[in-house]
N, C-alpha and C positions, 0 to 999 in steps of 0.2 A: 418459333423456329425449331422444329423438330426434324431430325434426320432419321429416315427410316432405317438406314444402315446401322445407326448407333443402338437402336432398340434390340435388334437381333443380328449379330454379326454373321455374315455369310462368308465362309472361307472358300478359297479356291479348291475345288475337288482334286485337281491335278497336283496342287502343292501338298495337300493332305496325303494323297496316295504316295507321293514321292517321299514324304517324311516317314510314313509307315514302312515303305519298301527299304529305305536306308537304315532305319532302326532295326528292322528284322535282319538285314544283312550284317549289321554290327554284332547283334547277338549271335548269329550263326558263326561268324568268324571267331569271336571270342570263345564261345563254347567248344568249337572244334579244336582250337589251339589248346585250351585248358585240358580237354579230354585226352588229347594225344600226349601232352606233357605229363599228365598224371599216369597215363598208361606206361610211358617210358620209365617213370619213377617206380611204378609197380614192378616192371621188369628188372630194374636195378635191385630191388629188395628180394625178389624171388630167386634170381640167378646170381646175385652178388657180383654184378658187372658194372657197378657204379663208376663213372658217371655216363657210361655209353648208352644205356637205355634211355635216360633222360634226354641226352643230346639227340638220339635218334627220334624220340618223340617230338622234341622241339623242331627238328628238321622236317619231319613229316607234317607238323602243324604249319610251318611256314609254307611248305608246298601246297597244302590244302587251302591255306588262306589265299595264296596267289591264284589257285584254280577257281575258287569261289568268286574272287574279285574279277577275274577275266570273264567268267560266265556272266556276271552281272553287267559288265561293261559291254558285252555283245548284245544283250537284250534279246527280246523275242524276235524270231524270224517269221515274218508274215509272208514273205515272197520266196518262192522256190529259187534255188541257186541258178537253174537254167533259164529262168525268166528274167533275172536281173542282169544278165550279161548284156553289155552295150551292143546295140544293133541287132538284137535277137529278133525283133519284129521285122526289121528291114530284110534280114537274111531269109526269113520265112516267106516274105512277100516276093523277093527276087527269085527264090527257088520255085514258088508257085507260078510266077510269070514265065519262067523258063519251061516248065512242064506244059503250059498251054501252047507254046510255040512249037 
């Protein structure tokens, strides 16, 4: 009694792609936040404005994180905006029928 699936596990390609996409997203979010926070800390040291540079960097980091997450949530757009409007084809057919009359 041997199972062919136990000898060589085949993963779901869609699941693997989702894991890679989400881990990449996590690294992008964390690195962006850290870079902006460290940049704010550098501004504090250079201009002696502590803690405002760090706070500004953290604030920009939060805004960047939200932007990255919103872009990921929207996903790729494969359909043009004018094609996805409801009734788009019906309106085109009715206008073509009116032109024939």
